[in-house]
PAZAPA-4460 file (N, C-alpha, C; in steps of 0.05 Angstrom, whole numbers, plus 32768, in hexadecimal, padded with zeros to 4 digits):
% residues 79
    n_x    n_y    n_z   ca_x   ca_y   ca_z    c_x    c_y    c_z   seq   type   mol
   7F0F   7FC9   801C   7F18   7FD7   8034   7F36   7FD1   8037     1      M     A
   7F47   7FE4   8032   7F64   7FDF   8037   7F6A   7FDD   8054     2      P     A
   7F7D   7FCD   805B   7F86   7FC9   8076   7F72   7FBB   8088     3      K     A
   7F5F   7FAC   807C   7F4C   7F9D   808C   7F59   7F82   8093     4      L     A
   7F5A   7F7C   80AD   7F67   7F64   80B6   7F58   7F4A   80AE     5      G     A
   7F67   7F34   80AC   7F5B   7F1B   80A3   7F46   7F11   80B7     6      T     A
   7F4B   7F14   80D0   7F37   7F0A   80E4   7F1D   7F19   80E1     7      R     A
   7F1F   7F34   80DE   7F07   7F44   80DB   7EF9   7F3D   80C0     8      K     A
   7F08   7F3A   80AC   7EFD   7F32   8092   7EEF   7F17   8093     9      L     A
   7EFB   7F05   80A2   7EEF   7EEA   80A5   7ED4   7EEC   80B3    10      Y     A
   7ED2   7EFC   80C9   7EB9   7EFF   80D7   7EA4   7F0E   80C6    11      H     A
   7EAC   7F20   80B4   7E99   7F2D   80A3   7E8E   7F1A   808E    12      M     A
   7E9F   7F08   8084   7E97   7EF5   806F   7E92   7ED9   8078    13      L     A
   7E8E   7ED5   8092   7E8C   7EBA   809E   7E76   7EA9   8091    14      K     A
   7E5F   7EB5   808C   7E49   7EA5   8080   7E4F   7E9D   8064    15      D     A
   7E5A   7EAF   8054   7E60   7EA8   8038   7E78   7E95   8036    16      K     A
   7E8B   7E97   8048   7EA2   7E85   8047   7E9B   7E69   8050    17      L     A
   7E89   7E67   8063   7E81   7E4D   806D   7E72   7E3E   8057    18      S     A
   7E64   7E4C   8046   7E56   7E40   802F   7E68   7E33   801C    19      A     A
   7E80   7E3E   8018   7E94   7E32   8006   7EAA   7E23   8014    20      I     A
   7EA5   7E1D   802E   7EB6   7E0C   803F   7ED3   7E18   8042    21      N     A
   7ED4   7E32   8049   7EED   7E40   804E   7EEC   7E4A   806B    22      V     A
   7EFF   7E40   807B   7F01   7E49   8096   7F15   7E5F   8099    23      G     A
   7F1B   7E67   80B2   7F2D   7E7D   80B7   7F49   7E77   80AE    24      R     A
   7F53   7E5F   80B4   7F6F   7E58   80AC   7F72   7E56   808E    25      D     A
   7F5D   7E4B   8081   7F5F   7E49   8064   7F5E   7E65   8057    26      K     A
   7F4E   7E77   8063   7F4E   7E92   8059   7F69   7E9F   805C    27      L     A
   7F77   7E9A   8073   7F92   7EA4   8076   7FA5   7E9A   8061    28      F     A
   7FA2   7E80   805B   7FB4   7E74   8046   7FAE   7E80   802A    29      R     A
   7F95   7E84   8024   7F8D   7E90   800A   7F98   7EAC   8008    30      I     A
   7F95   7EBC   801D   7F9F   7ED8   801C   7FBD   7ED8   801B    31      L     A
   7FCB   7EC6   8029   7FE8   7EC5   8029   7FF2   7EBE   800D    32      R     A
   7FE5   7EAA   8001   7FED   7EA1   7FE6   7FEA   7EB7   7FD1    33      A     A
   7FD7   7EC9   7FD5   7FD3   7EDF   7FC2   7FE0   7EF9   7FCC    34      N     A
   7FF1   7EF8   7FE0   7FFF   7F0F   7FEB   7FEC   7F26   7FF3    35      H     A
   7FD7   7F1E   8001   7FC3   7F32   8009   7FC2   7F36   8027    36      M     A
   7FD4   7F29   8036   7FD5   7F2E   8053   7FE3   7F48   8059    37      L     A
   7FDA   7F55   806E   7FE6   7F6F   8076   8000   7F69   8085    38      I     A
   8015   7F76   807D   802F   7F73   808B   802E   7F84   80A4    39      K     A
   8032   7F79   80BC   8031   7F89   80D5   8047   7F9E   80D5    40      P     A
   8040   7FB6   80DE   8053   7FCB   80E0   8066   7FC6   80F8    41      K     A
   807F   7FC8   80F3   8093   7FC4   8108   8095   7FDD   8119    42      R     A
   8093   7FDA   8133   8095   7FF1   8144   80B3   7FF9   8146    43      S     A
   80B9   8011   8140   80D4   801B   8140   80D5   8036   814E    44      Y     A
   80E5   8038   8162   80E7   8051   8172   8103   805A   8171    45      H     A
   8107   8074   816B   8121   8080   816C   8127   8088   8189    46      I     A
   813C   807D   8194   8141   8082   81B1   815A   8093   81B5    47      T     A
   816A   8098   81A1   8183   80A7   81A4   8182   80C0   8193    48      T     A
   8189   80D6   819F   818C   80EF   8190   81A9   80F7   8190    49      D     A
   81B7   80F1   817B   81D4   80F7   8179   81DA   8114   8172    50      S     A
   81C5   8123   816A   81CA   813E   8161   81BF   8152   8176    51      H     A
   81C6   814C   818F   81BE   815E   81A5   81D2   8175   81A9    52      H     A
   81CB   8187   81B9   81DD   819F   81BD   81F2   819B   81D2    53      R     A
   81F2   8184   81E0   8205   8180   81F5   821F   8175   81EB    54      F     A
   8233   8176   81FC   824E   816D   81F6   824F   814E   81F3    55      R     A
   825C   8145   81DE   8260   8128   81DB   827D   8122   81E0    56      K     A
   8282   810E   81F1   829E   8107   81F8   82A9   80F3   81E4    57      H     A
   82C3   80F5   81DF   82D0   80E2   81CD   82D2   80C7   81D9    58      K     A
   82D4   80B2   81C8   82D8   8097   81D1   82F6   8093   81D7    59      N     A
   82FD   8092   81F1   8319   808F   81F8   8321   8072   81FA    60      V     A
   830F   8060   81F7   8314   8043   81FA   8319   8036   81DF    61      V     A
   8313   8043   81C9   8315   8035   81AF   8331   802C   81A8    62      C     A
   8345   803A   81B0   8361   8033   81A9   8370   8026   81C0    63      N     A
   8362   8021   81D5   836E   8016   81ED   8370   7FF7   81EB    64      M     A
   8386   7FEC   81F3   8389   7FCF   81F3   837F   7FC4   820D    65      V     A
   836B   7FB3   820C   835F   7FA8   8225   836A   7F8C   8228    66      I     A
   8377   7F87   823F   8383   7F6D   8242   837C   7F5F   825D    67      N     A
   836A   7F6A   826C   8361   7F5D   8285   8343   7F64   828A    68      K     A
   8336   7F54   8299   831A   7F59   829F   8316   7F73   82B0    69      P     A
   8300   7F80   82AC   82F9   7F98   82BA   830D   7FAF   82B8    70      E     A
   831B   7FAF   82A2   832E   7FC5   829D   831F   7FDE   8293    71      Q     A
   8309   7FDA   8285   82F9   7FF0   827B   82DC   7FED   8285    72      V     A
   82D1   8002   828E   82B5   8002   8297   82A6   8016   8286    73      W     A
   828E   8010   8281   827D   8022   8270   8263   8028   8280    74      V     A
   825B   8041   827E   8241   8048   828B   8231   805A   8278    75      S     A
   8217   805A   827D   8206   806A   826C   81F1   8077   827E    76      D     A
   81EE   8091   827B   81DA   809F   828C   81C3   80A9   827C    77      I     A
   81BE   809D   8265   81A8   80A4   8254   818E   809C   8261    78      T     A
   817B   80AD   8262   8160   80A6   826D   814B   80B7   8260    79      Y     A
***
């Protein structure tokens, strides 16, 4: 069964594993040593759409020399 988790696999094989003296943690170590653990999927969400139809304003601060606090303020109205 592909993508079967180790905890579920352990509960399915609990009787057979206890006969050979293998617990849950040892089963994890065995599977890790043989590269058989499932790598968790990283949740990744795209939150910015730069190719929209609205007007995009130029960055007017990029060439500005900032020499005192609160000289430049930034705001974002994305929601």
